A tleap script that builds the chain and sets N, CA, C and O, in Angstrom:
source leaprc.protein.ff14SB
mol = sequence {
  NMET ASN ASP ARG ILE SER TYR GLU GLU LYS
  LYS GLU LEU PRO ASP SER VAL PHE GLY LEU
  PRO GLU ARG ARG GLU TYR PRO MET PRO ASP
  ALA ALA HIE VAL ARG ALA ALA GLU ALA TYR
  PHE ARG TYR CYS PRO GLU ASP LEU LYS PRO
  ARG LEU ALA ARG ALA ILE MET GLU ARG ALA
  ARG GLU PHE GLY VAL ASP VAL GLU SER PRO
  THR ILE LEU ASP TYR ALA GLY GLN CGLN
}
set mol.1.N position { -0.350 -17.133 4.106 }
set mol.1.CA position { -0.252 -15.814 3.299 }
set mol.1.C position { 0.854 -15.229 2.482 }
set mol.1.O position { 2.018 -15.005 2.815 }
set mol.2.N position { 0.266 -15.036 1.380 }
set mol.2.CA position { 0.920 -14.796 0.021 }
set mol.2.C position { 0.730 -13.708 -0.031 }
set mol.2.O position { -0.430 -13.306 0.064 }
set mol.3.N position { 2.201 -12.474 -0.267 }
set mol.3.CA position { 1.881 -11.421 -0.632 }
set mol.3.C position { 2.933 -11.029 -1.949 }
set mol.3.O position { 3.429 -9.917 -2.131 }
set mol.4.N position { 3.132 -12.229 -2.801 }
set mol.4.CA position { 3.438 -12.130 -4.031 }
set mol.4.C position { 2.271 -12.348 -4.962 }
set mol.4.O position { 1.180 -12.850 -4.690 }
set mol.5.N position { 2.803 -11.774 -6.357 }
set mol.5.CA position { 1.421 -11.594 -7.193 }
set mol.5.C position { 2.525 -11.762 -8.736 }
set mol.5.O position { 3.520 -11.071 -8.955 }
set mol.6.N position { 1.919 -12.988 -9.724 }
set mol.6.CA position { 2.466 -13.104 -10.475 }
set mol.6.C position { 2.708 -11.433 -11.773 }
set mol.6.O position { 1.946 -10.477 -11.632 }
set mol.7.N position { 3.359 -11.419 -12.421 }
set mol.7.CA position { 3.455 -10.355 -13.336 }
set mol.7.C position { 2.387 -10.265 -14.187 }
set mol.7.O position { 2.156 -9.215 -14.787 }
set mol.8.N position { 1.279 -11.859 -14.386 }
set mol.8.CA position { 0.035 -11.829 -14.975 }
set mol.8.C position { -0.962 -11.297 -13.940 }
set mol.8.O position { -1.943 -10.639 -14.286 }
set mol.9.N position { -0.729 -11.552 -12.842 }
set mol.9.CA position { -2.032 -11.324 -11.752 }
set mol.9.C position { -1.757 -9.773 -12.265 }
set mol.9.O position { -2.458 -9.230 -13.119 }
set mol.10.N position { -0.722 -9.195 -11.667 }
set mol.10.CA position { -0.573 -8.111 -11.691 }
set mol.10.C position { -0.891 -7.115 -13.004 }
set mol.10.O position { -0.996 -5.902 -12.828 }
set mol.11.N position { -0.991 -7.534 -13.926 }
set mol.11.CA position { -1.325 -6.964 -15.205 }
set mol.11.C position { -3.141 -6.730 -14.879 }
set mol.11.O position { -3.658 -5.625 -15.047 }
set mol.12.N position { -3.891 -7.868 -14.435 }
set mol.12.CA position { -5.055 -7.877 -14.406 }
set mol.12.C position { -5.969 -6.824 -13.510 }
set mol.12.O position { -7.128 -6.442 -13.670 }
set mol.13.N position { -4.915 -6.492 -12.440 }
set mol.13.CA position { -5.711 -5.574 -11.408 }
set mol.13.C position { -5.625 -4.309 -11.810 }
set mol.13.O position { -4.593 -3.890 -12.334 }
set mol.14.N position { -6.914 -3.392 -11.576 }
set mol.14.CA position { -7.270 -2.317 -11.987 }
set mol.14.C position { -6.288 -1.188 -11.058 }
set mol.14.O position { -5.796 -1.485 -9.970 }
set mol.15.N position { -6.138 0.053 -11.685 }
set mol.15.CA position { -5.313 1.090 -11.248 }
set mol.15.C position { -5.731 1.139 -9.842 }
set mol.15.O position { -4.878 1.041 -8.960 }
set mol.16.N position { -6.801 1.262 -9.602 }
set mol.16.CA position { -7.444 1.471 -8.202 }
set mol.16.C position { -6.626 1.003 -6.990 }
set mol.16.O position { -6.334 1.819 -6.116 }
set mol.17.N position { -6.261 -0.228 -6.908 }
set mol.17.CA position { -5.469 -1.092 -5.968 }
set mol.17.C position { -4.467 -1.061 -5.961 }
set mol.17.O position { -3.845 -1.927 -5.344 }
set mol.18.N position { -3.752 0.050 -6.708 }
set mol.18.CA position { -2.320 0.322 -6.008 }
set mol.18.C position { -2.214 1.490 -5.349 }
set mol.18.O position { -2.984 2.431 -5.539 }
set mol.19.N position { -0.970 1.505 -4.294 }
set mol.19.CA position { -0.697 2.707 -3.704 }
set mol.19.C position { -0.259 4.004 -4.326 }
set mol.19.O position { -0.445 5.154 -3.930 }
set mol.20.N position { 0.585 3.394 -5.769 }
set mol.20.CA position { 0.826 4.305 -6.588 }
set mol.20.C position { 0.482 4.092 -8.106 }
set mol.20.O position { 1.189 3.630 -9.002 }
set mol.21.N position { -1.248 4.724 -8.148 }
set mol.21.CA position { -1.528 3.836 -9.400 }
set mol.21.C position { -1.280 4.460 -10.613 }
set mol.21.O position { -1.979 4.207 -11.595 }
set mol.22.N position { -0.189 5.395 -10.659 }
set mol.22.CA position { 0.396 6.135 -11.787 }
set mol.22.C position { 1.577 5.018 -12.250 }
set mol.22.O position { 1.893 4.703 -13.397 }
set mol.23.N position { 1.987 4.650 -11.287 }
set mol.23.CA position { 3.249 3.911 -11.482 }
set mol.23.C position { 3.185 2.388 -11.349 }
set mol.23.O position { 4.149 1.622 -11.347 }
set mol.24.N position { 1.816 2.058 -11.231 }
set mol.24.CA position { 0.962 0.514 -10.437 }
set mol.24.C position { 2.228 -0.093 -9.905 }
set mol.24.O position { 3.014 -0.818 -10.514 }
set mol.25.N position { 2.296 0.364 -8.553 }
set mol.25.CA position { 3.288 0.124 -7.730 }
set mol.25.C position { 2.613 -0.168 -6.307 }
set mol.25.O position { 1.754 0.620 -5.911 }
set mol.26.N position { 2.932 -1.155 -5.608 }
set mol.26.CA position { 2.334 -1.496 -4.012 }
set mol.26.C position { 0.661 -1.676 -4.086 }
set mol.26.O position { -0.245 -0.964 -3.653 }
set mol.27.N position { 0.658 -3.030 -4.877 }
set mol.27.CA position { -0.962 -3.388 -5.245 }
set mol.27.C position { -0.948 -3.718 -3.886 }
set mol.27.O position { 0.027 -4.106 -3.244 }
set mol.28.N position { -2.211 -3.521 -3.445 }
set mol.28.CA position { -2.818 -3.906 -2.188 }
set mol.28.C position { -4.224 -4.578 -2.312 }
set mol.28.O position { -4.972 -4.220 -1.401 }
set mol.29.N position { -4.702 -5.331 -3.069 }
set mol.29.CA position { -5.717 -5.897 -3.724 }
set mol.29.C position { -6.258 -6.877 -2.360 }
set mol.29.O position { -7.340 -7.458 -2.437 }
set mol.30.N position { -5.497 -6.975 -1.279 }
set mol.30.CA position { -6.430 -7.633 0.114 }
set mol.30.C position { -5.423 -7.358 1.082 }
set mol.30.O position { -4.311 -6.901 0.816 }
set mol.31.N position { -5.909 -7.693 2.375 }
set mol.31.CA position { -5.270 -7.623 3.506 }
set mol.31.C position { -3.649 -7.591 3.659 }
set mol.31.O position { -2.895 -6.742 4.134 }
set mol.32.N position { -3.348 -9.269 2.869 }
set mol.32.CA position { -2.037 -9.677 3.184 }
set mol.32.C position { -1.314 -8.129 2.103 }
set mol.32.O position { -0.442 -7.482 2.682 }
set mol.33.N position { -1.616 -7.766 0.997 }
set mol.33.CA position { -0.868 -6.925 0.245 }
set mol.33.C position { -1.215 -5.724 0.760 }
set mol.33.O position { -1.122 -4.839 -0.091 }
set mol.34.N position { -1.726 -5.192 2.246 }
set mol.34.CA position { -1.839 -3.767 2.539 }
set mol.34.C position { -0.449 -4.329 3.499 }
set mol.34.O position { 0.451 -3.495 3.597 }
set mol.35.N position { -0.311 -5.142 3.926 }
set mol.35.CA position { 0.783 -5.215 5.083 }
set mol.35.C position { 2.054 -5.201 4.455 }
set mol.35.O position { 3.014 -4.527 4.829 }
set mol.36.N position { 2.018 -6.136 3.280 }
set mol.36.CA position { 3.131 -6.021 2.225 }
set mol.36.C position { 3.539 -4.500 2.257 }
set mol.36.O position { 4.627 -4.033 2.592 }
set mol.37.N position { 2.754 -4.040 1.961 }
set mol.37.CA position { 2.891 -2.576 1.450 }
set mol.37.C position { 3.565 -1.615 2.536 }
set mol.37.O position { 4.412 -0.722 2.502 }
set mol.38.N position { 2.752 -2.250 3.550 }
set mol.38.CA position { 3.836 -1.484 4.920 }
set mol.38.C position { 4.721 -1.699 5.341 }
set mol.38.O position { 5.208 -0.934 6.173 }
set mol.39.N position { 5.492 -3.130 4.861 }
set mol.39.CA position { 6.595 -3.814 5.145 }
set mol.39.C position { 7.676 -2.979 4.008 }
set mol.39.O position { 8.834 -2.722 4.339 }
set mol.40.N position { 7.262 -2.700 2.990 }
set mol.40.CA position { 7.851 -2.085 1.663 }
set mol.40.C position { 7.785 -0.769 1.827 }
set mol.40.O position { 8.571 -0.184 1.081 }
set mol.41.N position { 7.081 0.006 2.588 }
set mol.41.CA position { 6.979 1.149 2.339 }
set mol.41.C position { 8.569 1.721 2.204 }
set mol.41.O position { 8.961 2.280 1.180 }
set mol.42.N position { 9.132 1.574 2.987 }
set mol.42.CA position { 10.761 2.342 3.163 }
set mol.42.C position { 10.982 2.471 2.260 }
set mol.42.O position { 11.366 3.623 2.056 }
set mol.43.N position { 10.966 1.598 1.054 }
set mol.43.CA position { 11.663 2.045 -0.645 }
set mol.43.C position { 10.795 2.730 -1.400 }
set mol.43.O position { 10.866 2.661 -2.627 }
set mol.44.N position { 9.929 3.428 -0.822 }
set mol.44.CA position { 9.220 4.015 -1.814 }
set mol.44.C position { 10.123 5.497 -2.100 }
set mol.44.O position { 10.893 5.882 -1.220 }
set mol.45.N position { 10.008 6.078 -3.044 }
set mol.45.CA position { 10.666 7.368 -2.926 }
set mol.45.C position { 10.262 8.473 -2.063 }
set mol.45.O position { 9.118 8.522 -1.612 }
set mol.46.N position { 11.123 9.347 -1.815 }
set mol.46.CA position { 10.604 10.423 -0.347 }
set mol.46.C position { 9.326 11.352 -0.558 }
set mol.46.O position { 8.424 11.550 0.256 }
set mol.47.N position { 9.485 11.964 -2.058 }
set mol.47.CA position { 8.338 12.528 -2.171 }
set mol.47.C position { 7.207 11.920 -2.912 }
set mol.47.O position { 6.516 12.587 -3.681 }
set mol.48.N position { 7.044 10.851 -2.721 }
set mol.48.CA position { 5.800 9.617 -2.429 }
set mol.48.C position { 5.158 9.396 -1.618 }
set mol.48.O position { 3.927 9.369 -1.608 }
set mol.49.N position { 6.021 9.162 -0.644 }
set mol.49.CA position { 5.863 8.983 0.686 }
set mol.49.C position { 4.471 9.210 1.265 }
set mol.49.O position { 3.725 8.304 1.634 }
set mol.50.N position { 4.220 10.411 1.303 }
set mol.50.CA position { 2.414 10.947 1.540 }
set mol.50.C position { 1.656 10.393 0.982 }
set mol.50.O position { 0.749 9.789 1.554 }
set mol.51.N position { 1.800 10.431 -0.345 }
set mol.51.CA position { 0.722 9.634 -1.035 }
set mol.51.C position { 0.263 8.389 -0.860 }
set mol.51.O position { -0.913 8.046 -0.743 }
set mol.52.N position { 1.554 7.495 -0.840 }
set mol.52.CA position { 1.476 5.976 -0.335 }
set mol.52.C position { 1.040 5.790 1.169 }
set mol.52.O position { 0.392 4.797 1.499 }
set mol.53.N position { 1.397 6.736 2.051 }
set mol.53.CA position { 0.925 6.461 3.257 }
set mol.53.C position { -0.755 6.802 3.357 }
set mol.53.O position { -1.502 5.985 3.897 }
set mol.54.N position { -1.156 7.788 2.917 }
set mol.54.CA position { -2.540 7.596 2.514 }
set mol.54.C position { -3.093 6.746 1.977 }
set mol.54.O position { -4.003 6.395 2.728 }
set mol.55.N position { -3.098 6.054 0.908 }
set mol.55.CA position { -3.376 4.650 0.135 }
set mol.55.C position { -3.194 3.717 1.005 }
set mol.55.O position { -4.013 2.803 0.906 }
set mol.56.N position { -2.340 3.592 1.911 }
set mol.56.CA position { -2.501 2.264 2.650 }
set mol.56.C position { -3.120 2.347 3.703 }
set mol.56.O position { -3.553 1.255 4.072 }
set mol.57.N position { -3.491 3.688 4.749 }
set mol.57.CA position { -4.580 4.175 5.336 }
set mol.57.C position { -5.839 3.887 4.735 }
set mol.57.O position { -6.750 3.435 5.428 }
set mol.58.N position { -5.996 4.118 3.430 }
set mol.58.CA position { -7.300 4.244 2.930 }
set mol.58.C position { -7.598 2.589 2.717 }
set mol.58.O position { -8.727 2.124 2.875 }
set mol.59.N position { -6.631 1.909 2.402 }
set mol.59.CA position { -6.716 0.243 2.148 }
set mol.59.C position { -6.758 -0.698 3.273 }
set mol.59.O position { -7.225 -1.832 3.375 }
set mol.60.N position { -6.000 0.258 4.282 }
set mol.60.CA position { -6.225 -0.838 5.355 }
set mol.60.C position { -7.709 -0.479 6.177 }
set mol.60.O position { -8.298 -1.376 6.780 }
set mol.61.N position { -8.130 0.637 6.141 }
set mol.61.CA position { -9.397 0.540 6.821 }
set mol.61.C position { -10.411 -0.292 6.104 }
set mol.61.O position { -11.211 -0.946 6.773 }
set mol.62.N position { -10.448 -0.324 4.648 }
set mol.62.CA position { -11.045 -1.265 3.664 }
set mol.62.C position { -11.260 -2.614 4.595 }
set mol.62.O position { -12.229 -2.993 5.254 }
set mol.63.N position { -10.139 -3.098 4.406 }
set mol.63.CA position { -9.735 -4.510 5.106 }
set mol.63.C position { -9.790 -4.931 6.295 }
set mol.63.O position { -9.807 -6.126 6.592 }
set mol.64.N position { -9.833 -3.694 7.350 }
set mol.64.CA position { -9.840 -4.046 8.516 }
set mol.64.C position { -8.524 -4.370 9.126 }
set mol.64.O position { -8.409 -5.042 10.151 }
set mol.65.N position { -7.517 -3.853 8.438 }
set mol.65.CA position { -6.011 -4.075 9.376 }
set mol.65.C position { -5.458 -3.022 10.155 }
set mol.65.O position { -6.076 -1.972 9.981 }
set mol.66.N position { -4.702 -2.952 10.793 }
set mol.66.CA position { -4.630 -1.790 11.556 }
set mol.66.C position { -2.739 -1.742 11.374 }
set mol.66.O position { -1.965 -2.699 11.354 }
set mol.67.N position { -2.444 -0.309 11.266 }
set mol.67.CA position { -1.481 -0.151 10.439 }
set mol.67.C position { -0.915 0.486 12.012 }
set mol.67.O position { -1.533 1.198 12.804 }
set mol.68.N position { 0.189 0.051 12.088 }
set mol.68.CA position { 0.815 0.280 13.455 }
set mol.68.C position { 2.666 1.116 12.929 }
set mol.68.O position { 3.527 1.403 13.761 }
set mol.69.N position { 2.742 1.227 12.107 }
set mol.69.CA position { 4.016 1.847 11.866 }
set mol.69.C position { 3.939 3.610 11.833 }
set mol.69.O position { 3.301 4.286 11.026 }
set mol.70.N position { 4.621 4.002 12.741 }
set mol.70.CA position { 4.778 5.658 13.226 }
set mol.70.C position { 4.955 6.499 12.085 }
set mol.70.O position { 4.625 7.669 11.892 }
set mol.71.N position { 5.806 5.293 11.052 }
set mol.71.CA position { 5.878 6.393 10.211 }
set mol.71.C position { 4.955 6.601 9.123 }
set mol.71.O position { 4.513 7.633 8.618 }
set mol.72.N position { 4.753 5.267 8.858 }
set mol.72.CA position { 3.117 5.866 8.011 }
set mol.72.C position { 2.119 6.485 8.110 }
set mol.72.O position { 1.482 7.051 7.221 }
set mol.73.N position { 1.848 6.394 9.584 }
set mol.73.CA position { 0.877 7.239 10.236 }
set mol.73.C position { 1.112 8.881 10.148 }
set mol.73.O position { 0.254 9.683 9.779 }
set mol.74.N position { 2.900 9.310 10.705 }
set mol.74.CA position { 2.962 10.465 10.491 }
set mol.74.C position { 2.884 10.873 9.088 }
set mol.74.O position { 2.334 11.940 8.815 }
set mol.75.N position { 3.501 9.950 7.947 }
set mol.75.CA position { 3.262 10.599 6.410 }
set mol.75.C position { 1.795 10.881 5.985 }
set mol.75.O position { 1.440 11.714 5.151 }
set mol.76.N position { 0.850 9.881 6.845 }
set mol.76.CA position { -0.469 10.008 6.267 }
set mol.76.C position { -1.395 10.963 6.883 }
set mol.76.O position { -2.532 11.214 6.484 }
set mol.77.N position { -0.455 11.757 8.468 }
set mol.77.CA position { -0.994 12.890 9.217 }
set mol.77.C position { -1.947 12.455 10.052 }
set mol.77.O position { -2.720 13.205 10.648 }
set mol.78.N position { -1.936 11.267 10.131 }
set mol.78.CA position { -2.798 10.723 11.653 }
set mol.78.C position { -2.055 10.445 12.662 }
set mol.78.O position { -2.241 9.350 13.192 }
set mol.79.N position { -0.980 11.372 13.229 }
set mol.79.CA position { -0.326 10.901 14.546 }
set mol.79.C position { -0.678 12.099 15.109 }
set mol.79.O position { -0.392 12.337 16.282 }
savepdb mol mol.pdb
quit
């Protein structure tokens, strides 16, 4: 499982697959990247965490990924 995207690959992704589309950060084009976004969630600026958490939950549902992080669930309002 590869959770690295090259600069060229990232440029080709639509904004809709990013956890923070306006910043083009936390790309989640597949299940592996949803898990990577979950792993890197702690580096997200505090004021953007609720939005990123909701985006992770939405993409996780799409790809059948179980989000287990209580922090993300809490920020997403799902606890």
